[in-house]
PDBQT receptor file of N, H, CA, C and O in Angstrom, charges set to zero:
ATOM      1  N   MET A   1      76.083  45.602 -25.637  1.00  0.00    +0.000 N 
ATOM      2  CA  MET A   1      76.258  46.776 -26.883  1.00  0.00    +0.000 C 
ATOM      3  C   MET A   1      75.389  48.097 -26.724  1.00  0.00    +0.000 C 
ATOM      4  O   MET A   1      74.178  48.153 -26.938  1.00  0.00    +0.000 OA
ATOM      5  N   LEU A   2      76.442  49.474 -26.189  1.00  0.00    +0.000 N 
ATOM      6  H   LEU A   2      77.426  49.429 -26.015  1.00  0.00    +0.000 HD
ATOM      7  CA  LEU A   2      75.538  50.804 -25.674  1.00  0.00    +0.000 C 
ATOM      8  C   LEU A   2      75.010  51.706 -27.232  1.00  0.00    +0.000 C 
ATOM      9  O   LEU A   2      73.848  52.031 -27.478  1.00  0.00    +0.000 OA
ATOM     10  N   GLY A   3      76.049  51.928 -27.995  1.00  0.00    +0.000 N 
ATOM     11  H   GLY A   3      76.992  51.665 -27.795  1.00  0.00    +0.000 HD
ATOM     12  CA  GLY A   3      76.492  52.255 -29.016  1.00  0.00    +0.000 C 
ATOM     13  C   GLY A   3      77.360  53.414 -28.941  1.00  0.00    +0.000 C 
ATOM     14  O   GLY A   3      78.425  53.476 -28.326  1.00  0.00    +0.000 OA
ATOM     15  N   VAL A   4      76.808  54.328 -29.625  1.00  0.00    +0.000 N 
ATOM     16  H   VAL A   4      75.944  54.278 -30.125  1.00  0.00    +0.000 HD
ATOM     17  CA  VAL A   4      78.368  56.155 -28.751  1.00  0.00    +0.000 C 
ATOM     18  C   VAL A   4      77.124  57.187 -28.899  1.00  0.00    +0.000 C 
ATOM     19  O   VAL A   4      76.562  57.363 -29.980  1.00  0.00    +0.000 OA
ATOM     20  N   CYS A   5      76.723  57.900 -27.611  1.00  0.00    +0.000 N 
ATOM     21  H   CYS A   5      77.180  57.757 -26.733  1.00  0.00    +0.000 HD
ATOM     22  CA  CYS A   5      75.752  58.830 -27.120  1.00  0.00    +0.000 C 
ATOM     23  C   CYS A   5      76.286  60.093 -27.739  1.00  0.00    +0.000 C 
ATOM     24  O   CYS A   5      75.502  61.033 -27.608  1.00  0.00    +0.000 OA
ATOM     25  N   ASP A   6      77.335  60.364 -28.338  1.00  0.00    +0.000 N 
ATOM     26  H   ASP A   6      77.972  59.601 -28.444  1.00  0.00    +0.000 HD
ATOM     27  CA  ASP A   6      78.151  61.476 -28.469  1.00  0.00    +0.000 C 
ATOM     28  C   ASP A   6      77.260  61.858 -30.588  1.00  0.00    +0.000 C 
ATOM     29  O   ASP A   6      77.424  61.488 -31.750  1.00  0.00    +0.000 OA
ATOM     30  N   GLY A   7      76.657  62.502 -30.019  1.00  0.00    +0.000 N 
ATOM     31  H   GLY A   7      76.524  62.802 -29.074  1.00  0.00    +0.000 HD
ATOM     32  CA  GLY A   7      76.791  63.358 -31.938  1.00  0.00    +0.000 C 
ATOM     33  C   GLY A   7      75.645  62.412 -32.200  1.00  0.00    +0.000 C 
ATOM     34  O   GLY A   7      74.896  62.808 -33.093  1.00  0.00    +0.000 OA
ATOM     35  N   ALA A   8      75.241  60.978 -31.510  1.00  0.00    +0.000 N 
ATOM     36  H   ALA A   8      75.849  60.656 -30.784  1.00  0.00    +0.000 HD
ATOM     37  CA  ALA A   8      73.135  61.202 -31.638  1.00  0.00    +0.000 C 
ATOM     38  C   ALA A   8      72.577  61.417 -32.502  1.00  0.00    +0.000 C 
ATOM     39  O   ALA A   8      73.377  61.068 -33.370  1.00  0.00    +0.000 OA
ATOM     40  N   PRO A   9      71.589  61.817 -33.087  1.00  0.00    +0.000 N 
ATOM     41  CA  PRO A   9      71.172  60.284 -33.773  1.00  0.00    +0.000 C 
ATOM     42  C   PRO A   9      72.656  60.727 -34.741  1.00  0.00    +0.000 C 
ATOM     43  O   PRO A   9      73.471  61.617 -34.986  1.00  0.00    +0.000 OA
ATOM     44  N   TYR A  10      72.254  59.402 -35.014  1.00  0.00    +0.000 N 
ATOM     45  H   TYR A  10      71.593  58.679 -34.815  1.00  0.00    +0.000 HD
ATOM     46  CA  TYR A  10      73.028  58.728 -36.728  1.00  0.00    +0.000 C 
ATOM     47  C   TYR A  10      72.094  59.043 -37.684  1.00  0.00    +0.000 C 
ATOM     48  O   TYR A  10      71.030  59.611 -37.440  1.00  0.00    +0.000 OA
ATOM     49  N   ASP A  11      72.498  58.658 -38.858  1.00  0.00    +0.000 N 
ATOM     50  H   ASP A  11      73.362  58.196 -39.057  1.00  0.00    +0.000 HD
ATOM     51  CA  ASP A  11      71.710  58.587 -39.940  1.00  0.00    +0.000 C 
ATOM     52  C   ASP A  11      72.780  57.555 -40.454  1.00  0.00    +0.000 C 
ATOM     53  O   ASP A  11      72.110  57.180 -41.416  1.00  0.00    +0.000 OA
ATOM     54  N   ARG A  12      73.512  57.082 -40.513  1.00  0.00    +0.000 N 
ATOM     55  H   ARG A  12      74.056  57.387 -39.732  1.00  0.00    +0.000 HD
ATOM     56  CA  ARG A  12      73.650  55.669 -40.712  1.00  0.00    +0.000 C 
ATOM     57  C   ARG A  12      74.769  55.481 -39.216  1.00  0.00    +0.000 C 
ATOM     58  O   ARG A  12      75.523  56.229 -38.592  1.00  0.00    +0.000 OA
ATOM     59  N   ILE A  13      74.136  53.349 -39.081  1.00  0.00    +0.000 N 
ATOM     60  H   ILE A  13      73.524  52.742 -39.588  1.00  0.00    +0.000 HD
ATOM     61  CA  ILE A  13      75.873  53.179 -38.747  1.00  0.00    +0.000 C 
ATOM     62  C   ILE A  13      76.236  51.885 -38.776  1.00  0.00    +0.000 C 
ATOM     63  O   ILE A  13      75.954  50.745 -39.145  1.00  0.00    +0.000 OA
ATOM     64  N   VAL A  14      76.652  52.271 -38.468  1.00  0.00    +0.000 N 
ATOM     65  H   VAL A  14      76.882  53.196 -38.168  1.00  0.00    +0.000 HD
ATOM     66  CA  VAL A  14      78.240  50.641 -39.817  1.00  0.00    +0.000 C 
ATOM     67  C   VAL A  14      78.307  49.994 -38.089  1.00  0.00    +0.000 C 
ATOM     68  O   VAL A  14      78.635  50.583 -37.059  1.00  0.00    +0.000 OA
ATOM     69  N   VAL A  15      77.887  48.674 -38.285  1.00  0.00    +0.000 N 
ATOM     70  H   VAL A  15      77.620  48.196 -39.121  1.00  0.00    +0.000 HD
ATOM     71  CA  VAL A  15      79.233  48.332 -36.866  1.00  0.00    +0.000 C 
ATOM     72  C   VAL A  15      79.513  46.909 -38.180  1.00  0.00    +0.000 C 
ATOM     73  O   VAL A  15      78.978  46.455 -39.191  1.00  0.00    +0.000 OA
ATOM     74  N   THR A  16      80.697  46.682 -37.310  1.00  0.00    +0.000 N 
ATOM     75  H   THR A  16      81.132  47.051 -36.488  1.00  0.00    +0.000 HD
ATOM     76  CA  THR A  16      82.042  46.165 -37.576  1.00  0.00    +0.000 C 
ATOM     77  C   THR A  16      82.025  44.350 -36.856  1.00  0.00    +0.000 C 
ATOM     78  O   THR A  16      82.911  43.518 -37.051  1.00  0.00    +0.000 OA
ATOM     79  N   CYS A  17      80.736  44.142 -36.017  1.00  0.00    +0.000 N 
ATOM     80  H   CYS A  17      80.017  44.818 -35.858  1.00  0.00    +0.000 HD
ATOM     81  CA  CYS A  17      81.053  42.877 -35.344  1.00  0.00    +0.000 C 
ATOM     82  C   CYS A  17      80.049  42.385 -36.417  1.00  0.00    +0.000 C 
ATOM     83  O   CYS A  17      79.732  43.054 -37.400  1.00  0.00    +0.000 OA
ATOM     84  N   SER A  18      79.583  41.158 -36.132  1.00  0.00    +0.000 N 
ATOM     85  H   SER A  18      79.840  40.615 -35.333  1.00  0.00    +0.000 HD
ATOM     86  CA  SER A  18      78.736  39.728 -36.112  1.00  0.00    +0.000 C 
ATOM     87  C   SER A  18      77.304  40.220 -35.222  1.00  0.00    +0.000 C 
ATOM     88  O   SER A  18      77.465  39.918 -34.039  1.00  0.00    +0.000 OA
ATOM     89  N   LEU A  19      76.249  40.746 -35.413  1.00  0.00    +0.000 N 
ATOM     90  H   LEU A  19      76.118  40.991 -36.373  1.00  0.00    +0.000 HD
ATOM     91  CA  LEU A  19      75.012  40.487 -34.468  1.00  0.00    +0.000 C 
ATOM     92  C   LEU A  19      74.088  39.136 -34.272  1.00  0.00    +0.000 C 
ATOM     93  O   LEU A  19      73.361  38.623 -35.123  1.00  0.00    +0.000 OA
ATOM     94  N   ASN A  20      74.256  38.813 -33.271  1.00  0.00    +0.000 N 
ATOM     95  H   ASN A  20      74.847  39.230 -32.579  1.00  0.00    +0.000 HD
ATOM     96  CA  ASN A  20      72.293  37.660 -33.962  1.00  0.00    +0.000 C 
ATOM     97  C   ASN A  20      71.640  39.157 -33.213  1.00  0.00    +0.000 C 
ATOM     98  O   ASN A  20      71.205  39.661 -34.248  1.00  0.00    +0.000 OA
ATOM     99  N   HIS A  21      71.392  39.886 -32.426  1.00  0.00    +0.000 N 
ATOM    100  H   HIS A  21      71.746  39.477 -31.585  1.00  0.00    +0.000 HD
ATOM    101  CA  HIS A  21      70.217  40.246 -32.234  1.00  0.00    +0.000 C 
ATOM    102  C   HIS A  21      70.452  42.271 -32.723  1.00  0.00    +0.000 C 
ATOM    103  O   HIS A  21      71.528  42.776 -33.045  1.00  0.00    +0.000 OA
ATOM    104  N   VAL A  22      69.525  42.779 -32.651  1.00  0.00    +0.000 N 
ATOM    105  H   VAL A  22      68.652  42.368 -32.390  1.00  0.00    +0.000 HD
ATOM    106  CA  VAL A  22      69.557  44.194 -32.450  1.00  0.00    +0.000 C 
ATOM    107  C   VAL A  22      69.442  45.178 -31.907  1.00  0.00    +0.000 C 
ATOM    108  O   VAL A  22      68.658  46.112 -32.073  1.00  0.00    +0.000 OA
ATOM    109  N   PRO A  23      70.357  44.984 -31.113  1.00  0.00    +0.000 N 
ATOM    110  CA  PRO A  23      70.866  46.205 -29.749  1.00  0.00    +0.000 C 
ATOM    111  C   PRO A  23      69.059  47.237 -29.770  1.00  0.00    +0.000 C 
ATOM    112  O   PRO A  23      68.428  47.373 -30.819  1.00  0.00    +0.000 OA
ATOM    113  N   GLU A  24      68.754  47.593 -28.926  1.00  0.00    +0.000 N 
ATOM    114  H   GLU A  24      69.266  47.483 -28.074  1.00  0.00    +0.000 HD
ATOM    115  CA  GLU A  24      67.925  48.974 -28.472  1.00  0.00    +0.000 C 
ATOM    116  C   GLU A  24      68.674  50.559 -28.235  1.00  0.00    +0.000 C 
ATOM    117  O   GLU A  24      68.123  51.623 -27.953  1.00  0.00    +0.000 OA
ATOM    118  N   ALA A  25      69.865  50.317 -28.423  1.00  0.00    +0.000 N 
ATOM    119  H   ALA A  25      70.313  49.453 -28.652  1.00  0.00    +0.000 HD
ATOM    120  CA  ALA A  25      70.662  51.426 -27.840  1.00  0.00    +0.000 C 
ATOM    121  C   ALA A  25      70.761  51.711 -29.879  1.00  0.00    +0.000 C 
ATOM    122  O   ALA A  25      70.508  52.771 -30.452  1.00  0.00    +0.000 OA
ATOM    123  N   LEU A  26      71.040  50.863 -30.302  1.00  0.00    +0.000 N 
ATOM    124  H   LEU A  26      71.245  50.002 -29.836  1.00  0.00    +0.000 HD
ATOM    125  CA  LEU A  26      71.213  50.907 -31.959  1.00  0.00    +0.000 C 
ATOM    126  C   LEU A  26      70.697  51.900 -33.010  1.00  0.00    +0.000 C 
ATOM    127  O   LEU A  26      71.292  52.631 -33.802  1.00  0.00    +0.000 OA
ATOM    128  N   LEU A  27      68.615  51.562 -32.613  1.00  0.00    +0.000 N 
ATOM    129  H   LEU A  27      68.131  50.968 -31.971  1.00  0.00    +0.000 HD
ATOM    130  CA  LEU A  27      67.974  51.782 -32.725  1.00  0.00    +0.000 C 
ATOM    131  C   LEU A  27      67.547  53.385 -32.417  1.00  0.00    +0.000 C 
ATOM    132  O   LEU A  27      67.055  54.060 -33.321  1.00  0.00    +0.000 OA
ATOM    133  N   GLU A  28      67.800  54.002 -30.922  1.00  0.00    +0.000 N 
ATOM    134  H   GLU A  28      68.200  53.453 -30.188  1.00  0.00    +0.000 HD
ATOM    135  CA  GLU A  28      67.740  55.502 -30.492  1.00  0.00    +0.000 C 
ATOM    136  C   GLU A  28      68.611  56.012 -30.634  1.00  0.00    +0.000 C 
ATOM    137  O   GLU A  28      68.904  57.092 -30.121  1.00  0.00    +0.000 OA
ATOM    138  N   GLN A  29      69.508  55.119 -31.652  1.00  0.00    +0.000 N 
ATOM    139  H   GLN A  29      69.270  54.241 -32.069  1.00  0.00    +0.000 HD
ATOM    140  CA  GLN A  29      70.370  56.203 -31.407  1.00  0.00    +0.000 C 
ATOM    141  C   GLN A  29      71.312  56.507 -33.099  1.00  0.00    +0.000 C 
ATOM    142  O   GLN A  29      72.392  57.060 -33.309  1.00  0.00    +0.000 OA
ATOM    143  N   THR A  30      69.848  55.557 -34.486  1.00  0.00    +0.000 N 
ATOM    144  H   THR A  30      68.971  55.107 -34.315  1.00  0.00    +0.000 HD
ATOM    145  CA  THR A  30      69.757  55.929 -36.140  1.00  0.00    +0.000 C 
ATOM    146  C   THR A  30      69.036  57.217 -35.409  1.00  0.00    +0.000 C 
ATOM    147  O   THR A  30      68.620  57.074 -34.259  1.00  0.00    +0.000 OA
ATOM    148  N   ARG A  31      68.909  58.321 -36.005  1.00  0.00    +0.000 N 
ATOM    149  H   ARG A  31      69.246  58.438 -36.939  1.00  0.00    +0.000 HD
ATOM    150  CA  ARG A  31      67.657  59.275 -36.647  1.00  0.00    +0.000 C 
ATOM    151  C   ARG A  31      66.711  58.079 -38.091  1.00  0.00    +0.000 C 
ATOM    152  O   ARG A  31      66.921  57.167 -38.890  1.00  0.00    +0.000 OA
ATOM    153  N   PRO A  32      65.869  58.806 -37.672  1.00  0.00    +0.000 N 
ATOM    154  CA  PRO A  32      64.113  58.229 -38.675  1.00  0.00    +0.000 C 
ATOM    155  C   PRO A  32      64.628  58.161 -40.156  1.00  0.00    +0.000 C 
ATOM    156  O   PRO A  32      65.514  58.991 -40.360  1.00  0.00    +0.000 OA
ATOM    157  N   GLY A  33      64.258  57.281 -41.399  1.00  0.00    +0.000 N 
ATOM    158  H   GLY A  33      63.538  56.607 -41.234  1.00  0.00    +0.000 HD
ATOM    159  CA  GLY A  33      64.747  56.988 -42.159  1.00  0.00    +0.000 C 
ATOM    160  C   GLY A  33      65.956  57.068 -42.159  1.00  0.00    +0.000 C 
ATOM    161  O   GLY A  33      66.466  57.844 -42.966  1.00  0.00    +0.000 OA
ATOM    162  N   GLY A  34      66.667  56.425 -41.408  1.00  0.00    +0.000 N 
ATOM    163  H   GLY A  34      66.253  55.794 -40.752  1.00  0.00    +0.000 HD
ATOM    164  CA  GLY A  34      67.881  56.702 -41.163  1.00  0.00    +0.000 C 
ATOM    165  C   GLY A  34      68.703  55.189 -40.529  1.00  0.00    +0.000 C 
ATOM    166  O   GLY A  34      68.402  54.863 -39.380  1.00  0.00    +0.000 OA
ATOM    167  N   THR A  35      69.787  54.253 -41.352  1.00  0.00    +0.000 N 
ATOM    168  H   THR A  35      70.031  54.517 -42.285  1.00  0.00    +0.000 HD
ATOM    169  CA  THR A  35      69.754  52.874 -41.825  1.00  0.00    +0.000 C 
ATOM    170  C   THR A  35      71.383  52.043 -40.338  1.00  0.00    +0.000 C 
ATOM    171  O   THR A  35      72.294  52.220 -39.528  1.00  0.00    +0.000 OA
ATOM    172  N   ILE A  36      70.899  51.573 -40.755  1.00  0.00    +0.000 N 
ATOM    173  H   ILE A  36      70.160  51.429 -41.413  1.00  0.00    +0.000 HD
ATOM    174  CA  ILE A  36      72.313  50.513 -40.244  1.00  0.00    +0.000 C 
ATOM    175  C   ILE A  36      72.941  49.499 -40.255  1.00  0.00    +0.000 C 
ATOM    176  O   ILE A  36      72.474  48.553 -39.622  1.00  0.00    +0.000 OA
ATOM    177  N   LEU A  37      74.030  49.356 -40.870  1.00  0.00    +0.000 N 
ATOM    178  H   LEU A  37      74.409  50.125 -41.385  1.00  0.00    +0.000 HD
ATOM    179  CA  LEU A  37      74.650  47.870 -42.135  1.00  0.00    +0.000 C 
ATOM    180  C   LEU A  37      75.447  46.901 -40.217  1.00  0.00    +0.000 C 
ATOM    181  O   LEU A  37      76.038  47.258 -39.198  1.00  0.00    +0.000 OA
ATOM    182  N   THR A  38      74.952  45.772 -40.759  1.00  0.00    +0.000 N 
ATOM    183  H   THR A  38      74.472  45.482 -41.587  1.00  0.00    +0.000 HD
ATOM    184  CA  THR A  38      75.503  45.053 -40.260  1.00  0.00    +0.000 C 
ATOM    185  C   THR A  38      76.006  43.661 -40.610  1.00  0.00    +0.000 C 
ATOM    186  O   THR A  38      75.734  43.203 -41.720  1.00  0.00    +0.000 OA
ATOM    187  N   PRO A  39      77.051  42.631 -39.338  1.00  0.00    +0.000 N 
ATOM    188  CA  PRO A  39      76.640  41.419 -40.530  1.00  0.00    +0.000 C 
ATOM    189  C   PRO A  39      76.305  40.387 -39.694  1.00  0.00    +0.000 C 
ATOM    190  O   PRO A  39      77.012  40.090 -38.731  1.00  0.00    +0.000 OA
ATOM    191  N   TRP A  40      75.239  39.782 -39.987  1.00  0.00    +0.000 N 
ATOM    192  H   TRP A  40      74.665  40.023 -40.770  1.00  0.00    +0.000 HD
ATOM    193  CA  TRP A  40      74.843  38.911 -38.707  1.00  0.00    +0.000 C 
ATOM    194  C   TRP A  40      74.869  37.609 -38.943  1.00  0.00    +0.000 C 
ATOM    195  O   TRP A  40      75.387  37.400 -40.040  1.00  0.00    +0.000 OA
ATOM    196  N   SER A  41      74.465  36.416 -38.275  1.00  0.00    +0.000 N 
ATOM    197  H   SER A  41      74.044  36.586 -37.384  1.00  0.00    +0.000 HD
ATOM    198  CA  SER A  41      75.287  35.352 -37.983  1.00  0.00    +0.000 C 
ATOM    199  C   SER A  41      74.002  35.220 -36.497  1.00  0.00    +0.000 C 
ATOM    200  O   SER A  41      73.424  36.055 -35.801  1.00  0.00    +0.000 OA
ATOM    201  N   ARG A  42      74.012  34.186 -36.540  1.00  0.00    +0.000 N 
ATOM    202  H   ARG A  42      74.481  33.508 -37.105  1.00  0.00    +0.000 HD
ATOM    203  CA  ARG A  42      73.577  33.053 -35.859  1.00  0.00    +0.000 C 
ATOM    204  C   ARG A  42      75.279  31.819 -35.260  1.00  0.00    +0.000 C 
ATOM    205  O   ARG A  42      76.396  32.265 -35.522  1.00  0.00    +0.000 OA
ATOM    206  N   PRO A  43      75.185  30.722 -34.686  1.00  0.00    +0.000 N 
ATOM    207  CA  PRO A  43      75.437  30.118 -33.690  1.00  0.00    +0.000 C 
ATOM    208  C   PRO A  43      75.612  29.033 -34.664  1.00  0.00    +0.000 C 
ATOM    209  O   PRO A  43      76.705  28.573 -34.992  1.00  0.00    +0.000 OA
ATOM    210  N   TRP A  44      74.148  28.546 -35.233  1.00  0.00    +0.000 N 
ATOM    211  H   TRP A  44      73.260  28.920 -34.967  1.00  0.00    +0.000 HD
ATOM    212  CA  TRP A  44      74.383  27.201 -36.790  1.00  0.00    +0.000 C 
ATOM    213  C   TRP A  44      74.793  28.153 -37.922  1.00  0.00    +0.000 C 
ATOM    214  O   TRP A  44      75.581  27.656 -38.726  1.00  0.00    +0.000 OA
ATOM    215  N   CYS A  45      74.406  29.461 -38.155  1.00  0.00    +0.000 N 
ATOM    216  H   CYS A  45      73.766  29.865 -37.502  1.00  0.00    +0.000 HD
ATOM    217  CA  CYS A  45      74.389  30.197 -39.706  1.00  0.00    +0.000 C 
ATOM    218  C   CYS A  45      75.283  31.156 -39.926  1.00  0.00    +0.000 C 
ATOM    219  O   CYS A  45      75.611  31.390 -38.763  1.00  0.00    +0.000 OA
ATOM    220  N   ASN A  46      75.519  31.427 -40.173  1.00  0.00    +0.000 N 
ATOM    221  H   ASN A  46      75.253  31.236 -41.118  1.00  0.00    +0.000 HD
ATOM    222  CA  ASN A  46      76.224  33.136 -40.808  1.00  0.00    +0.000 C 
ATOM    223  C   ASN A  46      75.408  33.754 -42.167  1.00  0.00    +0.000 C 
ATOM    224  O   ASN A  46      75.876  33.525 -43.282  1.00  0.00    +0.000 OA
ATOM    225  N   TYR A  47      74.065  34.610 -42.000  1.00  0.00    +0.000 N 
ATOM    226  H   TYR A  47      73.685  34.796 -41.094  1.00  0.00    +0.000 HD
ATOM    227  CA  TYR A  47      73.935  34.959 -42.471  1.00  0.00    +0.000 C 
ATOM    228  C   TYR A  47      74.150  36.066 -44.271  1.00  0.00    +0.000 C 
ATOM    229  O   TYR A  47      73.697  35.851 -45.395  1.00  0.00    +0.000 OA
ATOM    230  N   GLY A  48      74.971  37.113 -43.759  1.00  0.00    +0.000 N 
ATOM    231  H   GLY A  48      75.338  37.287 -42.846  1.00  0.00    +0.000 HD
ATOM    232  CA  GLY A  48      75.391  37.911 -44.551  1.00  0.00    +0.000 C 
ATOM    233  C   GLY A  48      75.699  38.614 -44.285  1.00  0.00    +0.000 C 
ATOM    234  O   GLY A  48      76.586  38.244 -43.516  1.00  0.00    +0.000 OA
ATOM    235  N   LEU A  49      75.692  40.491 -44.294  1.00  0.00    +0.000 N 
ATOM    236  H   LEU A  49      74.971  40.792 -44.919  1.00  0.00    +0.000 HD
ATOM    237  CA  LEU A  49      75.157  41.735 -43.840  1.00  0.00    +0.000 C 
ATOM    238  C   LEU A  49      73.167  41.882 -43.800  1.00  0.00    +0.000 C 
ATOM    239  O   LEU A  49      72.468  41.174 -44.526  1.00  0.00    +0.000 OA
ATOM    240  N   LEU A  50      72.714  42.686 -43.040  1.00  0.00    +0.000 N 
ATOM    241  H   LEU A  50      73.282  43.261 -42.450  1.00  0.00    +0.000 HD
ATOM    242  CA  LEU A  50      71.275  42.883 -43.467  1.00  0.00    +0.000 C 
ATOM    243  C   LEU A  50      71.410  44.485 -43.055  1.00  0.00    +0.000 C 
ATOM    244  O   LEU A  50      72.235  45.044 -42.332  1.00  0.00    +0.000 OA
ATOM    245  N   HIS A  51      70.291  45.000 -43.791  1.00  0.00    +0.000 N 
ATOM    246  H   HIS A  51      69.621  44.546 -44.378  1.00  0.00    +0.000 HD
ATOM    247  CA  HIS A  51      71.050  46.554 -43.882  1.00  0.00    +0.000 C 
ATOM    248  C   HIS A  51      69.219  46.934 -43.362  1.00  0.00    +0.000 C 
ATOM    249  O   HIS A  51      68.250  46.797 -44.109  1.00  0.00    +0.000 OA
ATOM    250  N   LEU A  52      69.177  47.412 -41.929  1.00  0.00    +0.000 N 
ATOM    251  H   LEU A  52      69.964  47.523 -41.323  1.00  0.00    +0.000 HD
ATOM    252  CA  LEU A  52      67.984  48.521 -42.334  1.00  0.00    +0.000 C 
ATOM    253  C   LEU A  52      68.470  49.438 -42.464  1.00  0.00    +0.000 C 
ATOM    254  O   LEU A  52      69.571  49.952 -42.661  1.00  0.00    +0.000 OA
ATOM    255  N   THR A  53      66.202  49.879 -42.149  1.00  0.00    +0.000 N 
ATOM    256  H   THR A  53      65.308  49.462 -41.989  1.00  0.00    +0.000 HD
ATOM    257  CA  THR A  53      65.798  51.327 -42.298  1.00  0.00    +0.000 C 
ATOM    258  C   THR A  53      65.121  51.421 -40.870  1.00  0.00    +0.000 C 
ATOM    259  O   THR A  53      64.456  50.494 -40.408  1.00  0.00    +0.000 OA
ATOM    260  N   VAL A  54      65.416  53.015 -39.988  1.00  0.00    +0.000 N 
ATOM    261  H   VAL A  54      65.956  53.769 -40.364  1.00  0.00    +0.000 HD
ATOM    262  CA  VAL A  54      64.722  53.145 -39.010  1.00  0.00    +0.000 C 
ATOM    263  C   VAL A  54      63.798  54.143 -38.838  1.00  0.00    +0.000 C 
ATOM    264  O   VAL A  54      64.023  55.351 -38.907  1.00  0.00    +0.000 OA
ATOM    265  N   HIS A  55      62.139  53.289 -38.480  1.00  0.00    +0.000 N 
ATOM    266  H   HIS A  55      61.956  52.307 -38.424  1.00  0.00    +0.000 HD
ATOM    267  CA  HIS A  55      61.628  54.151 -38.834  1.00  0.00    +0.000 C 
ATOM    268  C   HIS A  55      61.086  55.125 -36.833  1.00  0.00    +0.000 C 
ATOM    269  O   HIS A  55      61.330  55.052 -35.629  1.00  0.00    +0.000 OA
ATOM    270  N   ASP A  56      60.135  56.018 -38.020  1.00  0.00    +0.000 N 
ATOM    271  H   ASP A  56      59.937  56.077 -38.999  1.00  0.00    +0.000 HD
ATOM    272  CA  ASP A  56      59.694  57.517 -36.847  1.00  0.00    +0.000 C 
ATOM    273  C   ASP A  56      59.353  56.769 -35.840  1.00  0.00    +0.000 C 
ATOM    274  O   ASP A  56      59.936  57.154 -34.827  1.00  0.00    +0.000 OA
ATOM    275  N   ASP A  57      58.375  55.479 -35.570  1.00  0.00    +0.000 N 
ATOM    276  H   ASP A  57      57.901  55.166 -36.393  1.00  0.00    +0.000 HD
ATOM    277  CA  ASP A  57      58.522  54.613 -34.540  1.00  0.00    +0.000 C 
ATOM    278  C   ASP A  57      58.854  54.584 -33.445  1.00  0.00    +0.000 C 
ATOM    279  O   ASP A  57      58.150  54.747 -32.449  1.00  0.00    +0.000 OA
ATOM    280  N   GLY A  58      60.923  54.193 -33.561  1.00  0.00    +0.000 N 
ATOM    281  H   GLY A  58      61.495  54.060 -34.371  1.00  0.00    +0.000 HD
ATOM    282  CA  GLY A  58      61.504  53.357 -33.632  1.00  0.00    +0.000 C 
ATOM    283  C   GLY A  58      61.861  52.037 -33.992  1.00  0.00    +0.000 C 
ATOM    284  O   GLY A  58      62.721  51.232 -33.633  1.00  0.00    +0.000 OA
ATOM    285  N   SER A  59      60.794  52.067 -34.939  1.00  0.00    +0.000 N 
ATOM    286  H   SER A  59      60.095  52.720 -35.230  1.00  0.00    +0.000 HD
ATOM    287  CA  SER A  59      61.085  49.639 -35.044  1.00  0.00    +0.000 C 
ATOM    288  C   SER A  59      61.843  50.912 -36.784  1.00  0.00    +0.000 C 
ATOM    289  O   SER A  59      61.835  52.028 -37.303  1.00  0.00    +0.000 OA
ATOM    290  N   ALA A  60      62.647  48.648 -36.911  1.00  0.00    +0.000 N 
ATOM    291  H   ALA A  60      62.654  47.741 -36.490  1.00  0.00    +0.000 HD
ATOM    292  CA  ALA A  60      63.517  48.758 -38.200  1.00  0.00    +0.000 C 
ATOM    293  C   ALA A  60      63.174  47.992 -39.145  1.00  0.00    +0.000 C 
ATOM    294  O   ALA A  60      62.620  46.952 -38.789  1.00  0.00    +0.000 OA
ATOM    295  N   GLN A  61      63.328  48.166 -40.316  1.00  0.00    +0.000 N 
ATOM    296  H   GLN A  61      63.778  49.011 -40.605  1.00  0.00    +0.000 HD
ATOM    297  CA  GLN A  61      63.279  47.040 -41.194  1.00  0.00    +0.000 C 
ATOM    298  C   GLN A  61      64.209  46.940 -42.364  1.00  0.00    +0.000 C 
ATOM    299  O   GLN A  61      64.902  47.718 -43.019  1.00  0.00    +0.000 OA
ATOM    300  N   GLY A  62      63.922  45.581 -42.354  1.00  0.00    +0.000 N 
ATOM    301  H   GLY A  62      63.359  44.948 -41.822  1.00  0.00    +0.000 HD
ATOM    302  CA  GLY A  62      65.615  45.644 -43.571  1.00  0.00    +0.000 C 
ATOM    303  C   GLY A  62      64.846  44.313 -44.408  1.00  0.00    +0.000 C 
ATOM    304  O   GLY A  62      63.752  43.749 -44.426  1.00  0.00    +0.000 OA
ATOM    305  N   ARG A  63      66.421  44.209 -45.190  1.00  0.00    +0.000 N 
ATOM    306  H   ARG A  63      67.310  44.667 -45.175  1.00  0.00    +0.000 HD
ATOM    307  CA  ARG A  63      66.951  42.900 -45.464  1.00  0.00    +0.000 C 
ATOM    308  C   ARG A  63      68.012  42.179 -45.849  1.00  0.00    +0.000 C 
ATOM    309  O   ARG A  63      69.061  42.766 -46.115  1.00  0.00    +0.000 OA
ATOM    310  N   PHE A  64      67.958  41.385 -45.901  1.00  0.00    +0.000 N 
ATOM    311  H   PHE A  64      67.106  40.908 -45.685  1.00  0.00    +0.000 HD
ATOM    312  CA  PHE A  64      69.477  40.661 -45.628  1.00  0.00    +0.000 C 
ATOM    313  C   PHE A  64      70.351  40.815 -46.758  1.00  0.00    +0.000 C 
ATOM    314  O   PHE A  64      70.123  41.695 -47.588  1.00  0.00    +0.000 OA
ATOM    315  N   HIS A  65      71.386  39.991 -46.870  1.00  0.00    +0.000 N 
ATOM    316  H   HIS A  65      71.571  39.276 -46.196  1.00  0.00    +0.000 HD
ATOM    317  CA  HIS A  65      72.174  40.453 -48.808  1.00  0.00    +0.000 C 
ATOM    318  C   HIS A  65      73.568  39.460 -48.462  1.00  0.00    +0.000 C 
ATOM    319  O   HIS A  65      74.722  39.636 -48.070  1.00  0.00    +0.000 OA
ATOM    320  N   PRO A  66      72.897  38.586 -48.772  1.00  0.00    +0.000 N 
ATOM    321  CA  PRO A  66      74.238  37.227 -48.606  1.00  0.00    +0.000 C 
ATOM    322  C   PRO A  66      75.402  37.713 -49.080  1.00  0.00    +0.000 C 
ATOM    323  O   PRO A  66      76.413  37.009 -49.074  1.00  0.00    +0.000 OA
TER     324      PRO A  66
């Protein structure tokens, strides 16, 4: 997943496909303080939604919403 560079950085990114890792491109294209919302799953389990907030250093932290 490469995201969409045109218009970045974004305040929020909503992913409509289930992910099992967060691509670096999504972190790079979300402004600090912005959010990423994505369905999250693994081959053996569906976790629900992952809601992340991107930090100034490019890392992200968040929680799962079943």
